DSSP file (Angstrom, degrees, kcal/mol; ACC not computed):
  #  RESIDUE AA STRUCTURE BP1 BP2  ACC     N-H-->O    O-->H-N    N-H-->O    O-->H-N    TCO  KAPPA ALPHA  PHI   PSI    X-CA   Y-CA   Z-CA
    1    1 A X              0   0    0      0, 0.0     2,-0.4     0, 0.0     0, 0.0   0.000 360.0 360.0 360.0 139.7   15.2   12.4   29.3
    2    2 A X        -     0   0    0      0, 0.0     2,-0.2     0, 0.0     3,-0.0  -0.976 360.0-102.4-134.4 150.4   13.7   13.4   26.0
    3    3 A X        -     0   0    0     -2,-0.4     3,-0.0     1,-0.1     0, 0.0  -0.517  25.2-144.3 -68.3 134.1   14.0   12.1   22.5
    4    4 A X  S    S+     0   0    0     -2,-0.2     2,-0.4     1,-0.1    -1,-0.1   0.859  83.6  49.1 -69.9 -35.3   16.5   14.2   20.5
    5    5 A X  S    S-     0   0    0     -3,-0.0     2,-0.4     0, 0.0    -1,-0.1  -0.888  81.2-131.5-111.7 135.6   14.5   13.9   17.3
    6    6 A X        -     0   0    0     -2,-0.4     2,-0.4     1,-0.1    -2,-0.0  -0.690  28.3-118.9 -83.4 132.4   10.8   14.5   16.9
    7    7 A X        -     0   0    0     -2,-0.4     2,-0.5     1,-0.0    -1,-0.1  -0.562  27.4-159.0 -73.8 126.5    9.0   11.7   15.0
    8    8 A X        -     0   0    0     -2,-0.4     2,-0.1     2,-0.0    -1,-0.0  -0.907  12.9-131.4-106.0 132.9    7.3   12.9   11.8
    9    9 A X        -     0   0    0     -2,-0.5     0, 0.0     1,-0.1     0, 0.0  -0.427  21.5-119.1 -75.0 159.5    4.5   11.0   10.3
   10   10 A X        -     0   0    0     -2,-0.1    -1,-0.1     1,-0.1    -2,-0.0   0.692  28.7-152.3 -75.5 -17.2    4.7   10.3    6.6
   11   11 A X        +     0   0    0      2,-0.1     3,-0.1     1,-0.1    -1,-0.1   0.743  65.2 105.2  53.8  27.3    1.5   12.2    5.9
   12   12 A X        +     0   0    0      1,-0.2     2,-0.6    33,-0.0    -1,-0.1   0.874  62.5  58.4 -99.1 -55.4    0.9   10.0    2.8
   13   13 A X        +     0   0    0      2,-0.0     2,-0.4     0, 0.0    -1,-0.2  -0.674  57.7 171.3 -87.3 121.8   -1.8    7.6    3.7
   14   14 A X        -     0   0    0     -2,-0.6     2,-0.2    -3,-0.1     0, 0.0  -0.981  30.5-128.1-129.9 120.5   -5.1    9.1    4.8
   15   15 A X        -     0   0    0     -2,-0.4     2,-0.8     1,-0.1     3,-0.1  -0.439  12.3-145.2 -68.5 134.8   -8.1    6.8    5.2
   16   16 A X    >   -     0   0    0     -2,-0.2     3,-1.1     1,-0.1    -1,-0.1  -0.884  10.2-168.6-101.0 104.2  -11.3    7.9    3.4
   17   17 A X  T 3  S+     0   0    0     -2,-0.8    -1,-0.1     1,-0.3    -2,-0.0   0.686  85.8  54.1 -69.2 -17.2  -14.1    6.9    5.6
   18   18 A X  T 3  S+     0   0    0      2,-0.1    -1,-0.3    -3,-0.1    -2,-0.0   0.634  86.8 104.7 -88.9 -15.8  -16.7    7.6    2.8
   19   19 A X  S <  S-     0   0    0     -3,-1.1     2,-0.2     1,-0.1    -4,-0.0  -0.310  78.8-108.6 -70.5 148.7  -14.9    5.3    0.3
   20   20 A X        -     0   0    0      1,-0.1     2,-0.3    -2,-0.0    -1,-0.1  -0.555  33.9-124.1 -72.7 138.4  -16.4    1.9   -0.6
   21   21 A X        -     0   0    0     -2,-0.2     2,-0.1     1,-0.1    -1,-0.1  -0.620  23.9-117.0 -83.3 142.9  -14.3   -1.0    0.8
   22   22 A X        -     0   0    0     -2,-0.3     2,-0.1     1,-0.1    -1,-0.1  -0.443  34.6 -98.0 -75.7 152.6  -13.1   -3.6   -1.7
   23   23 A X        -     0   0    0     -2,-0.1     2,-1.5     1,-0.1     3,-0.2  -0.463  27.9-125.7 -68.1 141.8  -14.3   -7.2   -1.4
   24   24 A X        +     0   0    0      1,-0.2    -1,-0.1    -2,-0.1    -3,-0.0  -0.670  43.8 163.6 -87.5  82.4  -11.9   -9.5    0.5
   25   25 A X  S    S+     0   0    0     -2,-1.5    -1,-0.2     1,-0.2    -2,-0.0   0.791  70.2  45.7 -75.8 -28.4  -11.7  -12.1   -2.3
   26   26 A X  S >  S-     0   0    0     -3,-0.2     3,-2.5     2,-0.0    -1,-0.2   0.767  80.8-162.4 -88.8 -25.3   -8.6  -13.9   -1.1
   27   27 A X  T 3   -     0   0    0      1,-0.3     3,-0.1     3,-0.1    -2,-0.1   0.821  68.7 -63.7  45.7  43.0   -9.6  -14.1    2.5
   28   28 A X  T 3  S+     0   0    0      1,-0.2     2,-0.8     2,-0.0    -1,-0.3   0.672 103.1 131.8  58.0  22.2   -6.0  -14.9    3.6
   29   29 A X    <   +     0   0    0     -3,-2.5    -1,-0.2     1,-0.1     0, 0.0  -0.862  25.0 169.5-102.3  97.8   -6.0  -18.1    1.6
   30   30 A X        +     0   0    0     -2,-0.8     2,-0.3    -3,-0.1     8,-0.1   0.305  39.1 108.5 -95.9   9.0   -2.8  -17.9   -0.3
   31   31 A X        +     0   0    0      6,-0.1     2,-0.3     2,-0.0    -2,-0.0  -0.668  43.8 176.9 -85.5 141.8   -2.7  -21.4   -1.6
   32   32 A X        -     0   0    0     -2,-0.3     4,-0.1     1,-0.1    -2,-0.0  -0.995  34.0-145.9-144.8 147.8   -3.4  -22.0   -5.3
   33   33 A X  S    S+     0   0    0     -2,-0.3     2,-0.3     2,-0.1    -1,-0.1   0.659  89.6  34.0 -84.7 -17.9   -3.4  -25.0   -7.6
   34   34 A X  S >  S-     0   0    0      0, 0.0     3,-0.8     0, 0.0     4,-0.3  -0.921  94.2 -92.9-133.5 157.3   -2.1  -23.0  -10.6
   35   35 A X  T 3  S+     0   0    0     -2,-0.3    -2,-0.1     1,-0.2     0, 0.0  -0.371 105.4  19.3 -67.0 152.3    0.3  -20.1  -11.0
   36   36 A X  T 3  S+     0   0    0      2,-0.2     3,-0.2     1,-0.1    -1,-0.2   0.743  86.8 116.1  61.0  29.6   -1.1  -16.6  -11.1
   37   37 A X  S <  S+     0   0    0     -3,-0.8     2,-0.8     1,-0.3    -2,-0.1   0.898  80.0  33.9 -86.8 -50.8   -4.4  -17.5   -9.4
   38   38 A X  S    S+     0   0    0     -4,-0.3     2,-0.5    -8,-0.1    -1,-0.3  -0.864  78.0 166.2-107.9  97.3   -3.9  -15.4   -6.2
   39   39 A X        +     0   0    0     -2,-0.8     2,-0.3    -3,-0.2    19,-0.0  -0.957   5.9 174.4-116.6 125.7   -2.0  -12.3   -7.2
   40   40 A X        +     0   0    0     -2,-0.5     2,-0.3    18,-0.1    -2,-0.0  -0.926   2.0 170.1-127.1 154.6   -1.8   -9.3   -4.8
   41   41 A X        -     0   0    0     -2,-0.3     2,-0.3    15,-0.0    17,-0.1  -0.915  20.4-140.8-151.1 175.3    0.1   -6.0   -5.1
   42   42 A X        -     0   0    0     15,-0.4    15,-0.5    -2,-0.3     2,-0.4  -0.963  17.3-129.8-140.2 155.0    0.6   -2.6   -3.5
   43   43 A X  E     -A   56   0A   0     -2,-0.3     2,-0.4    13,-0.2    13,-0.2  -0.917  18.2-165.6-111.9 134.3    1.2    0.8   -5.0
   44   44 A X  E     -A   55   0A   0     11,-2.7    11,-2.8    -2,-0.4     2,-0.5  -0.968  11.2-144.2-119.7 134.4    3.9    3.1   -3.9
   45   45 A X  E     -A   54   0A   0     -2,-0.4     2,-0.5     9,-0.2     9,-0.2  -0.857  16.5-171.1 -98.5 127.2    4.2    6.8   -4.7
   46   46 A X  E     -A   53   0A   0      7,-3.3     7,-2.6    -2,-0.5     2,-0.5  -0.977  17.0-138.7-120.1 125.9    7.7    8.2   -5.3
   47   47 A X  E     +A   52   0A   0     -2,-0.5     2,-0.2     5,-0.2     5,-0.2  -0.719  30.1 176.3 -83.6 128.8    8.3   11.9   -5.7
   48   48 A X  E >   -A   51   0A   0      3,-3.0     3,-1.1    -2,-0.5     0, 0.0  -0.713  47.5 -98.9-122.9 174.8   10.9   12.6   -8.4
   49   49 A X  T 3  S+     0   0    0      1,-0.2     3,-0.1    -2,-0.2    -2,-0.0   0.783 125.3  47.8 -64.3 -26.8   12.3   15.8   -9.9
   50   50 A X  T 3  S-     0   0    0      1,-0.3     2,-0.3     0, 0.0    -1,-0.2   0.388 126.1 -86.9 -95.6   1.9    9.9   15.3  -12.8
   51   51 A X  E <  S-A   48   0A   0     -3,-1.1    -3,-3.0     2,-0.0    -1,-0.3  -0.900  73.4 -17.0 128.1-158.4    6.8   14.7  -10.7
   52   52 A X  E     -A   47   0A   0     -2,-0.3     2,-0.4    -5,-0.2    -5,-0.2  -0.615  49.3-162.5 -88.6 144.5    5.2   11.7   -9.0
   53   53 A X  E     -A   46   0A   0     -7,-2.6    -7,-3.3    -2,-0.3     2,-0.5  -0.996   6.6-152.6-124.7 129.9    6.0    8.1  -10.0
   54   54 A X  E     -A   45   0A   0     -2,-0.4     2,-0.4    -9,-0.2    -9,-0.2  -0.914  12.9-167.6-106.5 126.2    3.7    5.3   -9.1
   55   55 A X  E     +A   44   0A   0    -11,-2.8   -11,-2.7    -2,-0.5     2,-0.4  -0.936  11.8 172.4-118.3 132.6    5.3    1.8   -8.7
   56   56 A X  E     -A   43   0A   0     -2,-0.4     2,-0.5   -13,-0.2   -13,-0.2  -0.960  12.9-161.3-140.0 120.8    3.5   -1.5   -8.4
   57   57 A X              0   0    0    -15,-0.5   -15,-0.4    -2,-0.4    -2,-0.0  -0.871 360.0 360.0-105.2 132.0    5.4   -4.8   -8.5
   58   58 A X              0   0    0     -2,-0.5    -1,-0.1   -17,-0.1   -18,-0.1   0.341 360.0 360.0-114.3 360.0    3.6   -8.0   -9.2
């Protein structure tokens, strides 16, 4: 038996081993006494007809 479709990687994220690592300021402690104290986000790249669009939701 073989898989009918070959799995393709997304080829988007490539780790840069030379890059400086960011400080882990939140240290998995997501509790806060006030709103907007611990805010985290992620950036997504979307290819469009007009070029790349970067989306980040907070």
